[in-house]
C-alpha positions in Angstrom: -3.0 12.0 7.9 -6.2 12.4 5.9 -7.5 9.4 3.9 -10.6 8.3 2.2 -12.4 11.7 2.0 -14.2 12.7 -1.2 -16.1 16.0 -1.3 -17.9 17.7 -4.2 -18.5 21.4 -3.7 -21.4 22.7 -5.9 -21.3 26.3 -7.0 -23.0 28.6 -4.6 -23.0 26.1 -1.7 -22.2 26.7 1.9 -20.5 23.6 3.4 -19.6 23.0 7.0 -16.9 20.6 8.0 -17.2 18.9 11.4 -15.2 16.4 13.4 -13.1 15.9 16.5 -9.8 17.7 17.1 -7.1 16.0 15.1 -9.5 14.4 12.8 -8.3 16.2 9.6 -10.6 19.2 9.3 -7.9 21.8 8.8 -6.0 19.4 6.5 -9.1 19.1 4.3 -9.5 22.8 4.2 -5.9 23.5 3.3 -6.1 21.0 0.5 -9.3 22.6 -0.9 -7.7 26.1 -0.7 -4.5 25.0 -2.4 -2.3 25.8 0.6 -1.2 22.1 0.7 -1.1 19.6 -2.1 -2.2 15.9 -1.7 0.5 13.2 -1.8 -2.1 11.0 -3.7 -5.3 11.6 -5.5 -6.8 14.6 -7.3 -8.1 18.1 -6.7 -9.9 19.5 -9.7 -11.9 22.5 -10.8 -10.7 24.9 -8.1 -11.8 28.5 -9.1 -9.1 30.9 -10.3 -9.8 33.1 -7.3 -9.6 31.0 -4.2 -9.1 32.6 -0.7 -8.3 31.1 2.7 -8.5 32.5 6.2 -6.7 30.5 9.0 -7.6 30.6 12.7 -4.4 32.6 13.4 -3.1 35.0 10.8 0.7 35.2 10.6 1.0 39.0 10.8 4.8 39.5 10.8 5.0 40.9 7.3 6.8 44.3 6.9 3.7 46.0 5.5 0.8 48.1 6.9 -2.7 46.7 6.9 -3.7 48.8 3.9 -0.5 48.0 1.9 -0.9 44.3 2.6 -4.5 44.2 1.4 -3.7 46.3 -1.7 -0.9 43.8 -2.4 -3.3 40.9 -2.1 -5.8 42.6 -4.4 -3.0 42.9 -7.0 -2.1 39.2 -6.5 -5.7 38.4 -7.4 -5.5 40.5 -10.6 -7.1 43.7 -9.5 -5.8 47.1 -10.8 -3.9 48.9 -8.1 -6.5 51.7 -7.6 -9.3 49.1 -7.4 -7.3 47.0 -5.0 -6.7 50.0 -2.7 -10.3 51.0 -2.9 -11.5 47.6 -1.9 -8.9 47.3 0.9 -10.3 50.5 2.4 -13.9 49.3 2.0 -13.3 46.0 3.8 -11.3 47.6 6.6 -14.2 49.9 7.1 -16.7 47.0 7.0 -14.8 45.1 9.7 -14.4 48.2 11.9 -10.6 48.4 11.3 -10.3 51.5 9.2 -8.4 53.2 11.9 -5.6 50.6 11.5 -5.1 51.1 7.8 -1.6 52.6 8.4 -0.7 50.3 11.2 2.1 47.8 10.6 0.8 44.2 10.6 3.2 43.2 13.4 1.7 45.8 15.7 -1.9 44.7 15.3 -3.8 42.9 18.0 -5.0 39.4 17.5 -8.5 40.6 16.7 -7.4 43.3 14.3 -5.0 40.9 12.6 -8.0 38.5 12.1 -10.0 41.3 10.5 -7.2 41.9 8.0 -7.1 38.2 7.3 -10.8 38.1 6.6 -10.6 41.3 4.5 -7.8 39.9 2.3 -9.9 36.8 1.5 -13.0 38.8 0.6 -11.8 41.8 -1.3 -11.3 40.0 -4.7 -14.7 38.2 -4.5 -13.3 34.6 -4.6 -15.1 31.8 -6.3 -14.0 29.5 -3.4 -13.8 30.9 0.2 -12.2 28.6 2.8 -12.6 29.6 6.4 -10.8 27.7 9.1 -12.1 29.0 12.5 -12.0 32.4 10.9 -14.4 33.9 13.5 -12.0 33.2 16.3 -10.7 36.5 17.9 -13.2 38.7 16.1 -15.5 41.0 18.1 -19.2 40.6 17.9 -19.8 43.3 15.1 -16.9 41.8 13.0 -18.3 38.3 13.4 -21.7 39.5 12.2 -20.0 41.2 9.3 -18.2 38.0 8.3 -21.6 36.2 8.4 -23.0 38.8 6.0 -20.0 38.5 3.8 -20.4 34.8 3.5 -24.0 35.2 2.6 -23.1 37.7 -0.1 -20.5 35.3 -1.5 -22.9 32.3 -1.8 -25.7 34.6 -3.2 -23.2 35.7 -5.9 -22.5 32.1 -6.8 -19.3 31.6 -4.8 -18.7 28.5 -2.7 -17.8 28.7 1.0 -16.2 25.8 2.9 -15.8 26.4 6.6 -15.0 25.1 10.1 -16.2 26.8 13.3 -16.5 25.7 16.9 -19.9 27.3 17.2 -22.5 24.7 16.1 -25.0 27.5 15.3 -22.6 29.4 13.0 -24.4 30.1 9.7 -26.8 27.2 10.5 -29.6 28.8 8.6 -27.7 28.9 5.3 -25.7 25.7 5.3 -26.5 23.6 2.2 -24.3 20.7 3.0 -21.8 19.3 5.4 -18.9 16.9 5.8 -17.9 15.1 9.0 -14.2 14.2 9.1 -13.8 11.6 11.8 -10.8 9.5 10.9 -9.2 7.5 8.1 -12.4 6.1 6.7 -14.5 9.3 6.4 -15.8 9.5 2.9 -18.8 11.6 1.8 -19.9 13.9 -0.9 -22.4 16.7 -0.8 -25.6 16.4 -2.8 -27.9 19.4 -2.3 -28.3 19.5 1.5 -27.5 15.9 2.1 -24.3 13.9 2.8 -24.0 10.8 0.7 -21.6 8.0 1.6 -19.4 6.9 -1.3 -17.0 4.0 -1.7 -13.7 4.9 0.0 -10.5 5.7 -1.9 -7.0 6.4 -0.6 -7.1 10.2 -0.8 -8.8 13.5 -0.2 -10.4 14.4 -3.6 -12.1 17.8 -3.8 -13.6 18.7 -7.1 -14.6 21.5 -8.0 -11.9 22.9 -6.1 -6.3 21.9 -9.8 -3.5 21.0 -7.7 -1.0 23.8 -7.3 2.4 23.0 -8.9 5.7 23.2 -7.1 6.9 26.8 -6.7 9.5 28.0 -9.3 12.2 30.4 -8.4 12.2 32.3 -11.8 9.7 33.3 -14.4 8.8 30.6 -16.9 8.0 32.4 -20.1 6.9 36.0 -20.9 3.3 35.4 -20.1 3.7 33.2 -17.0 3.1 36.1 -14.5 2.1 37.9 -12.5 4.8 37.1 -9.9 5.8 38.2 -6.5 9.5 38.6 -5.4 10.2 37.8 -1.8 13.5 38.5 -0.1 14.0 36.7 3.2 16.7 35.7 5.7 16.6 32.6 7.8 18.3 31.6 11.0 22.0 30.7 10.6 22.4 27.4 8.8 18.8 27.2 7.7 17.5 26.6 4.2 14.2 27.5 2.5 11.5 24.8 2.7 12.4 22.0 0.2 9.5 22.8 -2.3 10.9 26.4 -2.8 13.8 26.9 -5.1 15.8 30.0 -4.2 18.7 32.2 -5.3 21.0 34.3 -3.2 19.8 37.8 -2.4 22.1 40.8 -2.4 23.4 41.3 1.1 22.6 37.8 2.2 19.5 35.7 2.5 17.5 34.3 -0.4 15.3 35.7 -3.1 12.2 33.8 -4.2 10.2 34.7 -7.3 6.9 32.9 -7.1 3.6 33.0 -8.9 1.4 35.6 -7.3 -1.4 33.2 -6.6 1.0 31.2 -4.3 2.8 34.2 -2.7 0.6 34.2 0.4 1.1 30.5 1.0 4.9 30.9 0.6 5.0 33.8 3.0 2.9 31.8 5.5 5.3 28.8 5.2 8.3 31.0 5.9 6.7 32.8 8.8 5.4 29.7 10.5 8.7 27.8 10.2 10.5 27.0 13.4 12.4 29.2 13.9 10.6 31.7 11.6 12.2 33.5 8.7 12.6 37.3 8.5 10.9 38.8 5.5 12.9 41.7 4.2 10.8 42.7 1.1 7.7 41.7 -0.8 7.4 43.2 -4.2 4.7 42.7 -6.9 6.1 42.0 -10.4 3.4 42.8 -13.0 
């Protein structure tokens, strides 16, 4: 549980989160990215394009690397041709162009992590959240991710990250937050950490809370959406936050906002036991 943490993320800042294992670092990052929602408190001002890279990328989707990246570009609002172009560009930058047509499930840990980094960067997010994102990358790819972070902050994007290497991006860090337990409570002012009076929740402005996921479109202009067809183990049900309808041939069909599709897929794939994803289709 994470309590009493307040963090303000100025535009263009590079903020490092530190703390002991189990202290709440990943929870804070997932809240900032919109992967999780707080049970109390507020998260406000999150940029429209927010991207997240976990330490371990769930690569069991029925897509090739290039198809997945193109899909993620479309989720972020890019035209298909532009999404495909940027997918190829980022695979090249991370030294993974040779895996463009490789199914995600057949990629090595390192190659999967390159795809994870590429999907976060191709749409030029206003907020980039990296949770041990360098883990598993080879030396050239780590250096490329360092360069990509510098490019994002130079363009006015905000980067929030955790990494086990204390020297990671040390020359560019403009602020930091130490998460050490239930009373940690700081905000970033310039390059300094400023203690503030504790509250009962993690509150991360400028990064709005994501609403619960609907199963159908809500109005003609509510898109874009992504349709996911999945089958779970016998007797299983989708996670409680996800409304679902029966899919032809069994399983369930979820029609979710495109901005939430990656988080929904991750939730299904990391369930125990995991769900089998049959189809992922972009609905313009």
